[in-house]
DODRENSE-576945 format. One line per field, with one value per atom (N, C-alpha, C, O, CB): residue number from 1; residue in one letter; atom name; y, z, x. Coordinates in nm, 2 decimals, padded with zeros to 4 digits, m for minus. Each point is the difference from the previous one (the first is absolute). Glycine has a CB too. Layout:
residues N
num	c(NUM	...)
residuo	c(a	...)
atomo	c(CA	...)
Y	c(Y	...)
Z	c(Z	...)
X	c(X	...)
***
This chain:
residues 80
num	c(1	1	1	1	1	2	2	2	2	2	3	3	3	3	3	4	4	4	4	4	5	5	5	5	5	6	6	6	6	6	7	7	7	7	7	8	8	8	8	8	9	9	9	9	9	10	10	10	10	10	11	11	11	11	11	12	12	12	12	12	13	13	13	13	13	14	14	14	14	14	15	15	15	15	15	16	16	16	16	16	17	17	17	17	17	18	18	18	18	18	19	19	19	19	19	20	20	20	20	20	21	21	21	21	21	22	22	22	22	22	23	23	23	23	23	24	24	24	24	24	25	25	25	25	25	26	26	26	26	26	27	27	27	27	27	28	28	28	28	28	29	29	29	29	29	30	30	30	30	30	31	31	31	31	31	32	32	32	32	32	33	33	33	33	33	34	34	34	34	34	35	35	35	35	35	36	36	36	36	36	37	37	37	37	37	38	38	38	38	38	39	39	39	39	39	40	40	40	40	40	41	41	41	41	41	42	42	42	42	42	43	43	43	43	43	44	44	44	44	44	45	45	45	45	45	46	46	46	46	46	47	47	47	47	47	48	48	48	48	48	49	49	49	49	49	50	50	50	50	50	51	51	51	51	51	52	52	52	52	52	53	53	53	53	53	54	54	54	54	54	55	55	55	55	55	56	56	56	56	56	57	57	57	57	57	58	58	58	58	58	59	59	59	59	59	60	60	60	60	60	61	61	61	61	61	62	62	62	62	62	63	63	63	63	63	64	64	64	64	64	65	65	65	65	65	66	66	66	66	66	67	67	67	67	67	68	68	68	68	68	69	69	69	69	69	70	70	70	70	70	71	71	71	71	71	72	72	72	72	72	73	73	73	73	73	74	74	74	74	74	75	75	75	75	75	76	76	76	76	76	77	77	77	77	77	78	78	78	78	78	79	79	79	79	79	80	80	80	80	80)
residuo	c(m	m	m	m	m	q	q	q	q	q	a	a	a	a	a	r	r	r	r	r	w	w	w	w	w	s	s	s	s	s	i	i	i	i	i	n	n	n	n	n	i	i	i	i	i	t	t	t	t	t	p	p	p	p	p	i	i	i	i	i	e	e	e	e	e	r	r	r	r	r	g	g	g	g	g	a	a	a	a	a	r	r	r	r	r	i	i	i	i	i	v	v	v	v	v	l	l	l	l	l	g	g	g	g	g	l	l	l	l	l	l	l	l	l	l	g	g	g	g	g	v	v	v	v	v	v	v	v	v	v	g	g	g	g	g	g	g	g	g	g	g	g	g	g	g	i	i	i	i	i	l	l	l	l	l	l	l	l	l	l	s	s	s	s	s	q	q	q	q	q	a	a	a	a	a	d	d	d	d	d	s	s	s	s	s	t	t	t	t	t	g	g	g	g	g	a	a	a	a	a	v	v	v	v	v	i	i	i	i	i	v	v	v	v	v	e	e	e	e	e	l	l	l	l	l	l	l	l	l	l	l	l	l	l	l	i	i	i	i	i	v	v	v	v	v	a	a	a	a	a	g	g	g	g	g	l	l	l	l	l	d	d	d	d	d	l	l	l	l	l	i	i	i	i	i	v	v	v	v	v	t	t	t	t	t	g	g	g	g	g	g	g	g	g	g	t	t	t	t	t	g	g	g	g	g	h	h	h	h	h	c	c	c	c	c	p	p	p	p	p	l	l	l	l	l	y	y	y	y	y	k	k	k	k	k	k	k	k	k	k	l	l	l	l	l	g	g	g	g	g	r	r	r	r	r	l	l	l	l	l	p	p	p	p	p	l	l	l	l	l	r	r	r	r	r	k	k	k	k	k	g	g	g	g	g	h	h	h	h	h	p	p	p	p	p	s	s	s	s	s)
atomo	c(N	CA	C	O	CB	N	CA	C	O	CB	N	CA	C	O	CB	N	CA	C	O	CB	N	CA	C	O	CB	N	CA	C	O	CB	N	CA	C	O	CB	N	CA	C	O	CB	N	CA	C	O	CB	N	CA	C	O	CB	N	CA	C	O	CB	N	CA	C	O	CB	N	CA	C	O	CB	N	CA	C	O	CB	N	CA	C	O	CB	N	CA	C	O	CB	N	CA	C	O	CB	N	CA	C	O	CB	N	CA	C	O	CB	N	CA	C	O	CB	N	CA	C	O	CB	N	CA	C	O	CB	N	CA	C	O	CB	N	CA	C	O	CB	N	CA	C	O	CB	N	CA	C	O	CB	N	CA	C	O	CB	N	CA	C	O	CB	N	CA	C	O	CB	N	CA	C	O	CB	N	CA	C	O	CB	N	CA	C	O	CB	N	CA	C	O	CB	N	CA	C	O	CB	N	CA	C	O	CB	N	CA	C	O	CB	N	CA	C	O	CB	N	CA	C	O	CB	N	CA	C	O	CB	N	CA	C	O	CB	N	CA	C	O	CB	N	CA	C	O	CB	N	CA	C	O	CB	N	CA	C	O	CB	N	CA	C	O	CB	N	CA	C	O	CB	N	CA	C	O	CB	N	CA	C	O	CB	N	CA	C	O	CB	N	CA	C	O	CB	N	CA	C	O	CB	N	CA	C	O	CB	N	CA	C	O	CB	N	CA	C	O	CB	N	CA	C	O	CB	N	CA	C	O	CB	N	CA	C	O	CB	N	CA	C	O	CB	N	CA	C	O	CB	N	CA	C	O	CB	N	CA	C	O	CB	N	CA	C	O	CB	N	CA	C	O	CB	N	CA	C	O	CB	N	CA	C	O	CB	N	CA	C	O	CB	N	CA	C	O	CB	N	CA	C	O	CB	N	CA	C	O	CB	N	CA	C	O	CB	N	CA	C	O	CB	N	CA	C	O	CB	N	CA	C	O	CB	N	CA	C	O	CB	N	CA	C	O	CB	N	CA	C	O	CB	N	CA	C	O	CB	N	CA	C	O	CB	N	CA	C	O	CB	N	CA	C	O	CB)
Y	c(03.62	m00.05	m00.15	m00.02	00.17	m00.24	m00.10	m00.16	00.00	00.18	m00.32	m00.07	m00.11	m00.07	00.16	m00.11	m00.15	m00.08	00.00	00.04	m00.15	m00.21	00.00	00.02	m00.24	00.20	m00.16	m00.11	m00.01	00.03	m00.10	m00.10	m00.11	m00.01	00.11	m00.19	m00.09	m00.16	m00.11	00.28	m00.13	m00.14	m00.10	00.04	00.10	m00.26	m00.02	m00.01	m00.02	m00.03	00.07	00.00	m00.18	00.00	00.27	m00.36	m00.16	00.06	00.03	m00.19	00.18	00.00	00.13	m00.01	m00.16	00.29	00.04	m00.06	00.03	00.14	m00.24	m00.08	m00.11	m00.01	00.10	m00.15	m00.14	00.11	m00.06	m00.25	00.47	00.01	00.07	00.02	m00.09	00.08	00.05	m00.09	00.00	00.15	m00.27	m00.10	m00.10	m00.07	00.05	00.03	m00.05	00.10	m00.01	m00.15	00.26	00.13	m00.02	00.01	00.17	m00.20	m00.01	m00.13	00.00	00.13	m00.22	m00.11	00.05	m00.01	m00.16	00.20	00.05	00.04	m00.03	00.11	00.03	00.10	m00.05	00.05	00.07	m00.28	m00.01	m00.14	00.02	00.03	m00.10	m00.11	00.07	m00.06	m00.04	00.20	00.07	00.06	00.03	00.00	m00.03	00.09	m00.12	00.01	00.18	m00.32	m00.10	m00.01	00.01	m00.11	00.09	m00.05	00.01	m00.07	00.09	00.11	00.14	m00.03	m00.07	00.33	m00.24	m00.05	m00.11	m00.02	00.08	m00.14	m00.07	m00.07	m00.11	00.10	00.16	m00.03	00.00	00.04	00.04	m00.12	m00.05	00.03	m00.07	m00.23	00.34	00.09	00.13	00.04	m00.27	00.25	00.10	00.03	00.10	m00.01	m00.16	m00.10	m00.05	m00.07	m00.01	00.11	m00.06	00.09	m00.03	m00.09	00.24	00.12	00.05	00.06	m00.04	m00.03	00.02	m00.03	00.05	m00.11	m00.03	m00.10	00.06	00.04	m00.39	00.33	00.07	00.06	m00.02	00.00	00.17	00.11	00.01	00.12	00.00	m00.17	00.02	m00.09	00.02	m00.02	m00.10	m00.02	00.09	00.07	m00.20	00.13	00.14	00.10	00.04	m00.09	00.08	00.18	m00.06	00.03	00.09	m00.19	m00.16	00.02	00.03	m00.19	00.13	m00.03	00.13	00.01	m00.24	00.36	00.12	00.08	00.11	m00.08	m00.07	00.05	m00.06	00.06	m00.12	m00.10	m00.07	00.08	00.03	m00.29	00.28	00.08	00.18	00.01	m00.19	00.24	00.10	m00.07	m00.08	00.23	m00.16	m00.02	m00.05	00.04	m00.11	m00.03	m00.09	00.07	m00.05	m00.18	00.34	00.13	00.12	00.08	m00.15	00.05	00.14	00.00	00.08	00.01	m00.28	m00.03	00.03	m00.03	00.09	00.05	00.02	m00.04	m00.02	00.15	m00.21	m00.04	00.09	00.07	m00.27	00.25	00.06	m00.08	00.00	00.14	m00.24	m00.08	m00.09	m00.03	00.02	m00.03	00.03	00.07	m00.05	00.01	00.23	00.09	00.00	00.00	00.17	m00.17	m00.03	m00.07	00.03	m00.03	m00.11	m00.10	m00.01	m00.10	00.00	00.18	00.03	m00.14	m00.04	00.26	m00.26	m00.06	00.05	00.08	m00.20	00.10	00.05	m00.13	m00.10	00.22	m00.13	m00.12	m00.05	00.08	00.03	m00.16	m00.15	00.08	m00.03	m00.28	00.36	00.03	m00.09	m00.02	00.26	m00.27	m00.05	m00.01	00.02	00.12	m00.17	m00.01	00.07	00.08	m00.13	00.02	00.09	m00.07	m00.07	00.26	m00.18	m00.12	00.05	00.11	m00.31	00.16	00.09	00.00	00.07	m00.10)
Z	c(m00.04	00.09	m00.11	m00.05	00.36	m00.31	m00.06	00.06	00.05	m00.24	00.20	00.10	m00.06	m00.08	00.30	m00.13	m00.15	00.09	00.13	m00.26	m00.01	00.07	00.09	m00.04	m00.32	00.45	00.01	m00.08	m00.09	00.36	m00.22	m00.05	00.08	00.06	m00.23	00.17	00.18	m00.08	00.06	00.07	m00.26	m00.06	m00.07	m00.10	00.02	00.16	m00.07	m00.14	m00.08	00.27	m00.26	m00.09	m00.07	m00.13	00.18	00.00	00.00	m00.03	m00.12	00.30	m00.10	00.00	m00.08	m00.01	00.21	m00.25	m00.16	m00.11	m00.09	00.17	m00.13	m00.04	m00.02	m00.12	00.19	00.00	m00.03	00.05	00.07	m00.01	m00.06	m00.06	m00.09	m00.02	00.15	m00.22	m00.13	m00.06	m00.09	00.09	00.02	m00.16	00.04	m00.09	m00.04	00.28	00.00	m00.02	00.00	00.15	m00.18	m00.03	m00.15	m00.05	00.23	m00.24	m00.14	m00.05	m00.08	00.10	00.02	m00.01	00.06	00.11	m00.12	00.04	00.07	m00.11	m00.01	00.22	m00.29	m00.06	m00.14	m00.06	00.22	m00.22	m00.16	00.09	00.03	m00.27	00.25	00.07	00.01	m00.04	00.19	m00.09	00.00	m00.11	m00.03	00.22	m00.25	m00.19	m00.10	m00.05	00.04	00.01	m00.03	00.07	m00.08	00.00	00.12	00.08	m00.04	m00.08	00.21	m00.13	00.03	m00.23	m00.04	00.37	m00.36	m00.17	m00.02	m00.11	00.09	00.11	00.01	00.11	00.04	m00.21	00.18	00.08	m00.05	m00.12	00.27	m00.07	m00.12	00.18	m00.01	m00.28	00.37	00.07	00.16	00.06	m00.20	00.13	00.03	00.21	00.06	m00.36	00.32	00.09	m00.05	00.06	00.04	m00.18	m00.05	00.03	00.06	m00.23	00.10	m00.10	00.19	00.01	m00.37	00.45	00.10	00.07	00.02	m00.04	00.01	00.13	m00.09	00.05	00.02	m00.20	m00.09	m00.01	m00.03	00.00	00.07	m00.02	00.13	00.01	m00.23	00.34	00.15	00.03	00.09	m00.01	m00.20	m00.05	00.01	00.09	m00.20	m00.04	m00.04	00.11	00.03	m00.23	00.26	00.09	00.08	m00.05	00.09	00.05	00.06	00.00	00.10	m00.21	m00.07	m00.05	m00.04	m00.03	m00.04	00.07	m00.01	00.17	00.01	m00.28	00.32	00.15	00.05	00.06	m00.02	m00.12	00.07	m00.06	00.05	m00.03	m00.15	m00.06	00.05	00.03	m00.25	00.22	00.07	00.13	m00.04	m00.09	00.25	00.14	m00.02	00.07	00.03	m00.20	00.02	m00.11	m00.01	00.10	m00.18	m00.02	00.07	00.02	m00.22	00.24	00.07	00.13	00.04	m00.11	00.14	00.14	00.14	00.12	m00.25	00.03	00.14	00.00	m00.12	00.16	00.12	00.00	00.05	00.06	m00.03	m00.03	00.10	00.07	00.11	m00.21	00.07	00.13	00.12	00.12	m00.31	00.10	00.10	00.09	00.11	m00.24	00.10	00.11	00.12	00.13	m00.32	00.09	00.12	00.14	00.11	m00.30	00.12	00.14	00.04	00.06	m00.08	m00.01	00.02	00.00	00.08	00.09	m00.30	m00.01	m00.04	m00.10	00.08	00.05	00.03	m00.12	00.06	00.28	m00.50	m00.06	00.10	00.06	m00.33	00.26	00.10	00.01	m00.11	m00.06	00.22	m00.05	00.07	00.12	m00.19	00.00	00.03	00.18	00.06	m00.32	00.36	00.14	00.07	00.09	m00.09	m00.05	00.09	m00.04	m00.10	00.15	00.14	m00.10	00.02	00.05	m00.05	m00.03	m00.09	00.14	00.02	m00.35)
X	c(m00.94	00.10	m00.02	m00.11	00.10	00.14	m00.05	00.05	00.12	m00.14	m00.07	00.12	00.00	m00.06	00.03	00.13	00.10	m00.06	m00.02	00.34	m00.37	m00.03	00.22	00.11	m00.34	00.20	00.14	m00.05	m00.09	00.16	m00.01	m00.01	00.03	00.11	m00.08	m00.14	m00.07	00.06	00.02	m00.37	00.36	m00.02	00.16	00.05	m00.33	00.35	00.08	00.03	m00.09	00.07	00.16	m00.01	m00.02	m00.01	00.14	m00.14	m00.10	m00.12	m00.02	00.12	m00.17	m00.08	m00.12	m00.12	00.25	m00.04	m00.03	00.04	m00.08	00.08	00.10	00.03	m00.13	m00.04	00.28	m00.28	m00.13	m00.09	m00.09	00.17	m00.12	m00.09	m00.08	m00.12	00.18	00.10	m00.01	m00.02	m00.08	00.19	m00.03	m00.09	m00.12	m00.05	00.29	m00.27	m00.15	m00.10	m00.13	00.20	00.00	m00.09	m00.04	m00.11	00.23	m00.02	00.01	m00.08	m00.09	00.33	m00.21	m00.08	m00.11	00.05	00.12	m00.28	m00.11	m00.12	m00.12	00.28	m00.03	00.00	m00.06	m00.09	00.27	m00.04	m00.03	m00.16	m00.12	00.50	m00.34	m00.08	m00.18	m00.10	00.38	m00.27	m00.12	m00.06	m00.12	00.18	00.04	m00.02	m00.06	m00.11	00.36	m00.12	m00.10	m00.10	m00.10	00.25	m00.16	m00.21	m00.03	m00.07	00.00	00.07	m00.10	m00.04	m00.10	00.28	m00.14	00.02	m00.08	m00.06	00.30	m00.25	m00.13	m00.10	m00.04	00.16	m00.12	m00.13	m00.11	m00.02	00.12	m00.20	m00.15	m00.10	m00.11	00.20	m00.08	m00.07	00.04	00.10	m00.23	00.00	00.06	00.05	00.05	m00.21	00.13	00.16	00.10	00.08	m00.20	00.12	00.15	00.10	00.11	m00.19	00.04	00.02	00.01	00.11	m00.27	00.12	m00.01	00.18	00.11	m00.41	00.23	00.09	00.20	00.11	m00.38	00.23	00.08	00.08	00.12	m00.23	00.02	00.10	00.00	m00.02	00.00	00.02	00.04	00.17	00.08	m00.39	00.31	00.12	00.08	00.03	m00.11	00.13	00.04	00.02	00.12	m00.25	00.03	m00.04	00.12	00.11	m00.43	00.32	00.09	00.13	00.07	m00.20	00.17	00.12	00.11	00.12	m00.27	00.01	00.07	00.03	00.06	m00.19	00.11	m00.04	00.19	00.09	m00.47	00.36	00.15	00.10	00.10	m00.16	00.03	00.11	00.06	00.12	m00.23	00.06	00.00	00.05	00.08	m00.25	00.16	00.00	00.16	00.09	m00.38	00.32	00.10	00.08	00.12	m00.24	00.09	00.12	00.02	00.09	m00.12	m00.07	00.05	00.09	00.08	m00.30	00.17	00.06	m00.11	m00.01	00.26	m00.31	m00.12	m00.07	m00.04	00.04	m00.10	m00.15	m00.07	00.08	m00.04	m00.16	m00.07	m00.01	00.07	m00.17	00.02	m00.04	00.11	m00.02	m00.17	00.30	00.10	00.00	00.00	00.07	m00.05	00.05	m00.14	m00.01	00.19	m00.29	m00.10	00.00	m00.04	m00.03	00.14	00.06	00.09	00.04	m00.14	00.15	00.17	00.09	00.08	m00.14	00.01	00.10	00.13	m00.02	m00.14	00.29	00.15	00.09	00.04	m00.08	00.06	00.06	00.16	00.07	m00.19	00.13	00.08	00.20	00.04	m00.25	00.30	00.11	00.10	00.00	m00.09	00.14	00.15	00.00	m00.10	00.23	m00.02	m00.04	m00.10	00.02	00.18	m00.35	m00.13	m00.02	00.01	m00.06	m00.05	m00.15	m00.07	00.02	m00.02	m00.14	m00.06	m00.09	m00.10	00.13)
***
């Protein structure tokens, strides 16, 4: 049995997540190429991973953390 993910991110937030995720991946990649210490490499890899997470959650429209917290996107005419 395959469970379907429910969309729990608004369209505006999805777009913002994708844009910020792309910035994180590109920025992290640029910084990574100039890293000169182990600590810098770790921080830049974390930036890339966070960017990838934002891209995936924005692309799928599903955030596992939001699901655990019970957050649903606002709907027109319905209070949060």
